[in-house]
Phi, psi and omega in degrees: 000321181293323178296321180296315179295322178295320178296317178296318180297316180295316179298317180293325177295316180295314179294325179293317178291327178294319180290325181283338181288338176276174174298148181291343180270343182278156181255135178281123179255124177273148180294137181253135179292140180291122185256007179286124178264144174285166182302314178295324178294318180293321179296319179293319179296318178290335181282357173299330167269117187307129180091348182295319178291326178292322177293319179298323179278002180061036173252071188294332183292342181280338184297312178297326178297317180297313183288327175294319177298315178297319180296315181295317180289325177293318177298316179297319179297313182294318181292318178294326176294318180296312179295323178299315180297319180296312183291323179298316179297316179296320179295316179296321178295322182292315183285341175270008178061033176258159176288138180284124185279335180273118184293339179294330184249012184294322184256012181275134180297157183298319180297322180289324176298319178297316179296319178295319179299314179293325179297311180291326176295316180295317179294323176296316179296319178294326177293321177294317176299320177298322176299314178294322178296319178293323178295318177295319178297323177300315179294314182294319180299318180295318180292315181293319179296323177291322176296315182290337178294330179272357182284137182280120178235043180285173179290343181284352182261124179217165183224130178236127177248135179243116177289153180221146176236120183231151175260129182236179180296321182274352181140184180274145177212160178234160180180200179248126182272313182231145170246110185253125179248120180252120179225118181051050175063018173253136182257127177242119181260128175241133180258000000 
């Protein structure tokens, strides 16, 4: 606690002398962090709400795809959870030598109840993983689409690939020798 108070006292002394060293009429301006977000950052931030980044990127057709995917995976998660709970209850009743209350599972063997329980648990878990995967894909799609929106695709941009056939020590092979990128009449050679 004493170190904290000493730190506050030293900081106030330094700031006070800094403020007094200037003219008494001037105002001390502290540096402000730049709050301007780039287009991909803003698209990713808006995409935290599913479909927000796609709307920001003006790709409206992707929004129903995102929501249909979320709806289908949420439905799958809920249904598999419901079936898992039913089969789990029947399995627990069977191994505890109690009568099974659900008539659908009354005559099902114990091994099959165990297999059904694991089947529904696995499908529920995969549906939850799918939800997280779709959410991550939603974020990545918004960021990549925003990056590509700033990409130059004018007519001045072209790509030329030249096939090559060479004889080598290990045998003959074919491939691409040069990748030539022409942009505004400048040739950039990449090997």
